[in-house]
C-alpha positions in Angstrom: -18.4 25.5 17.1 -17.4 25.4 20.7 -13.9 24.3 21.8 -13.7 23.6 25.5 -10.4 24.6 27.0 -9.2 24.0 30.6 -6.0 24.2 32.6 -3.5 21.6 31.4 -5.2 21.1 28.0 -2.9 20.1 25.1 -2.3 23.3 23.1 -2.6 21.8 19.6 -5.8 19.9 20.5 -7.4 23.4 20.8 -5.7 25.4 18.1 -5.5 22.7 15.4 -9.3 22.2 15.0 -9.9 25.9 15.5 -7.5 26.7 12.7 -9.2 24.3 10.3 -12.7 25.7 11.0 -11.6 29.3 10.7 -9.6 28.7 7.6 -12.7 27.0 6.1 -14.5 30.3 6.4 -12.2 31.7 3.8 -13.5 29.0 1.4 -17.3 29.5 1.8 -17.9 28.0 5.3 -19.6 30.0 8.0 -18.3 28.6 11.3 -18.5 30.7 14.4 -15.7 29.3 16.6 -15.6 30.1 20.3 -13.1 29.0 22.9 -14.9 28.5 26.1 -13.4 27.7 29.5 -15.2 26.4 32.7 -15.2 29.8 34.4 -14.5 32.2 31.5 -10.9 32.8 32.6 -7.8 32.2 30.5 -6.2 28.8 30.9 -2.6 27.6 30.8 -2.0 24.7 28.5 0.3 21.7 29.1 2.9 23.5 27.0 2.9 26.5 29.4 1.2 28.7 26.8 -1.8 30.6 28.0 -5.1 30.6 25.9 -7.6 33.4 26.1 -11.2 32.5 26.6 -14.0 34.0 24.4 -16.6 33.2 27.1 -17.5 31.0 30.0 -19.0 27.6 29.0 -22.2 28.6 30.8 -22.6 31.5 28.4 -22.5 29.3 25.3 -25.7 29.1 23.2 -28.4 26.7 24.2 -27.8 24.7 21.0 -24.4 24.0 19.6 -23.5 22.7 16.2 -20.3 21.0 17.3 -18.6 20.6 20.6 -14.8 19.9 20.5 -13.3 18.4 23.7 -9.5 18.5 23.7 -7.4 16.3 25.9 -4.7 16.7 28.5 -1.5 14.6 28.9 -2.7 14.4 32.5 -5.9 12.6 31.6 -6.2 11.2 35.2 -6.3 14.7 36.6 -8.9 15.7 34.0 -11.3 12.9 34.7 -10.9 13.5 38.5 -12.3 17.0 38.0 -16.0 16.2 38.4 -17.0 19.8 37.5 -15.2 19.5 34.2 -16.7 16.1 33.4 -20.2 17.3 34.3 -19.6 20.3 32.0 -18.6 18.1 29.1 -21.7 15.9 29.5 -24.0 18.9 29.7 -22.5 20.6 26.7 -22.6 17.4 24.7 -26.2 17.1 25.4 -26.8 20.5 23.7 -24.6 19.7 20.7 -25.6 18.3 17.4 -22.3 16.4 17.3 -19.4 16.0 19.7 -15.8 15.5 18.9 -12.8 14.7 21.1 -9.2 15.1 20.4 -6.5 12.7 21.8 -7.1 12.2 25.5 -10.3 14.2 25.3 -11.9 10.7 24.8 -11.3 10.1 28.6 -13.6 13.0 29.4 -16.3 11.7 27.1 -16.0 8.2 28.5 -16.0 9.4 32.2 -19.3 11.0 31.5 -20.7 7.9 29.9 -20.9 9.4 26.4 -18.9 6.6 24.9 -20.7 3.7 26.4 -21.5 1.2 23.7 -19.6 3.2 21.2 -16.4 2.7 19.2 -13.7 5.2 20.1 -10.1 6.2 19.3 -7.5 8.0 21.3 -3.7 8.5 21.2 -2.1 5.1 20.8 -0.2 5.5 24.1 -3.5 5.9 26.0 -5.6 3.3 24.2 -4.9 0.5 26.7 -5.7 2.8 29.6 -9.0 3.9 28.0 -10.0 0.3 27.3 -9.1 -0.9 30.9 -10.8 2.0 32.7 -14.0 2.0 30.5 -14.8 -1.5 29.5 -18.1 -0.4 27.9 -16.2 1.5 25.3 -15.0 -0.4 22.2 -11.5 1.2 21.9 -9.7 1.1 18.6 -6.0 1.8 19.0 -5.1 2.1 15.4 -7.4 4.6 13.5 -6.7 8.3 13.1 -10.3 8.9 14.1 -13.5 7.1 14.6 -17.1 8.1 14.0 -19.9 6.4 15.9 -23.2 8.2 15.2 -22.8 11.8 16.2 -19.7 11.2 18.4 -16.3 11.6 16.8 -13.0 10.6 18.6 -9.6 11.1 17.3 -6.0 9.9 17.9 -3.2 12.1 19.2 -2.5 15.7 18.7 -2.3 16.4 15.0 -5.1 13.9 14.3 -7.5 16.6 15.6 -6.7 18.4 12.4 -7.6 15.3 10.3 -10.8 15.0 12.3 -11.7 18.7 11.8 -11.0 18.4 8.0 -13.4 15.4 7.9 -16.0 17.5 9.6 -15.5 20.3 7.1 -15.8 17.8 4.3 -19.0 16.4 5.7 -20.4 20.0 6.0 -19.1 21.6 2.8 -17.7 18.9 0.5 -14.3 17.5 -0.4 -13.2 20.5 -2.4 -13.5 22.9 0.5 -11.7 20.4 2.8 -8.8 20.0 0.3 -8.6 23.8 -0.1 -8.2 24.1 3.7 -5.6 21.3 3.8 -3.6 23.0 1.1 -3.7 26.3 3.0 -2.5 24.6 6.1 0.1 22.6 4.2 -1.1 19.3 5.6 -2.0 16.0 3.9 -5.4 16.0 2.2 -7.4 14.7 5.2 -6.2 11.3 6.2 -9.2 9.0 6.1 -10.6 7.7 9.3 -9.2 4.2 8.9 -5.6 5.5 8.3 -3.3 3.9 10.8 -1.6 6.0 13.5 1.5 3.8 13.1 4.1 3.3 10.5 4.9 -0.4 9.9 8.4 0.6 8.8 9.2 1.8 12.3 8.5 -1.6 13.8 12.0 -3.0 13.3 13.3 -0.4 15.8 11.0 -1.8 18.4 11.6 -5.5 17.8 13.7 -7.2 20.4 14.8 -10.4 18.6 17.6 -9.8 16.1 16.1 -12.4 13.6 12.9 -10.5 13.6 14.6 -7.2 13.0 16.5 -8.8 10.1 13.3 -10.0 8.5 11.5 -6.7 8.9 14.4 -4.7 7.4 14.5 -7.1 4.5 10.8 -6.6 3.8 11.0 -2.9 4.2 13.9 -2.6 1.8 12.1 -4.4 -1.0 8.3 -4.7 -0.5 7.8 -6.2 -4.0 10.1 -9.1 -3.5 8.8 -12.6 -2.8 8.2 -12.6 0.9 6.3 -15.9 1.6 6.8 -17.5 5.0 9.4 -19.9 3.9 11.5 -17.2 2.3 11.3 -15.0 5.4 12.2 -17.9 7.7 15.3 -18.5 5.6 16.3 -14.9 6.0 15.8 -15.2 9.7 17.7 -18.5 9.9 14.9 -20.0 12.0 11.9 -22.3 11.3 8.7 -20.8 9.8 6.8 -21.8 13.0 9.2 -20.1 15.3 9.2 -17.0 13.1 5.4 -16.9 13.2 5.5 -17.1 17.0 8.0 -14.2 17.2 5.9 -12.0 14.9 2.8 -12.6 17.0 4.6 -12.1 20.3 6.3 -8.9 19.3 4.0 -7.3 16.7 0.6 -8.9 17.3 0.4 -9.8 13.7 1.4 -12.7 11.4 4.3 -12.4 9.0 1.9 -12.3 6.1 0.0 -9.4 7.7 3.2 -7.5 8.3 4.3 -7.9 4.7 0.9 -6.6 3.6 1.2 -3.6 5.9 4.6 -2.7 4.4 3.2 -3.1 0.9 0.2 -0.9 1.8 2.5 1.8 3.0 4.6 1.6 -0.1 1.5 1.8 -2.3 0.3 4.8 -0.3 3.6 6.6 -0.9 3.6 5.8 -4.6 0.0 7.0 -5.0 0.5 10.2 -3.2 3.8 11.2 -4.8 3.4 10.0 -8.5 1.2 9.6 -11.4 1.7 6.0 -12.3 -1.4 4.0 -13.2 -2.9 1.9 -10.3 -1.8 -1.3 -12.0 1.8 -0.1 -12.0 1.6 1.0 -8.4 0.3 -2.4 -7.4 3.2 -4.2 -9.1 5.8 -1.9 -7.7 4.4 -2.2 -4.2 4.3 -6.0 -4.4 0.5 -6.6 -4.6 0.7 -8.4 -7.9 -2.6 -7.0 -9.2 -4.6 -3.9 -8.9 -7.6 -5.9 -7.6 -5.6 -7.3 -4.7 -4.4 -3.8 -3.8 -7.9 -2.4 -4.1 -9.3 -5.1 -1.7 -6.5 -4.3 0.8 -7.1 -0.6 0.7 -10.8 -1.1 1.2 -10.3 -3.5 4.1 -7.7 -1.5 5.9 -8.4 2.2 5.0 -11.9 2.1 3.9 -11.2 3.9 0.6 -10.2 2.8 -2.9 -6.6 3.5 -4.2 -8.0 6.1 -6.6 -9.9 7.9 -3.8 -6.8 7.8 -1.6 -4.7 9.4 -4.3 -7.2 12.2 -4.8 -7.4 12.9 -1.1 -3.7 12.7 -0.4 -2.3 14.9 -3.2 0.2 17.3 -1.8 0.4 20.8 -3.1 3.6 20.0 -4.9 2.1 17.2 -7.0 -1.5 18.4 -7.3 
């Protein structure tokens, strides 16, 4: 497991995955984690903290199991470093799988490693990644994306989720859960988990009628929130409300209601022991089957699987 560090790298992009892999060794894994830098010297992270290098990138083994490419808040400066980009491309060619964290996706894309692939990055950088590299299918929402042997993750702590997923792929769910419990993090957010919270959207909405509707839905997800009812709450026509939703959130009112109900169901599943039928009713889905379809479509997992994965140590 080689983690490539360089000047200006994001500190947690390096240490988060490394901590996951080394902790997995206490639970039966056998990862040999090395932090490599372009020249073998220590580097200073974007946080100002220095990271020591185990070796120079040139001294890494001829074959690598996993290459982890962290990102830098100054991604433009990183991709302008042709030596660094070339190094990433060369190391990726020697690795069985390559993973980037946050803005590390820019280094992969600059080297052509994401051409024709789906990819994720920090939500703040997604538009830049898509604009600069049109051959990359950028997905702004997921926590991480796998496309073949290339993995890309969202911002900062999502590197921990990605590393947990790699541990699970290598050693099974029980080992991944044990690592998550040790690190006191959620039990490995699935790849399709959103980077965003729908409940934060009212803070960003500009139109007061839209904020009023969003607050109403968030306060009681299980209430009847059809378009007509939401329009009455807003004091505007259903058509105008739909236009506002699409203009400010990029989604329809119905989709927004669904996203709030999904978050409510996620919280209920993770924190309690109520049957799935009860959770579906409390979250406003009406039936367990409707909730199951939504979970599968949005998160790629069934509600029962989500509950098993997201159990915190206090409710396990």
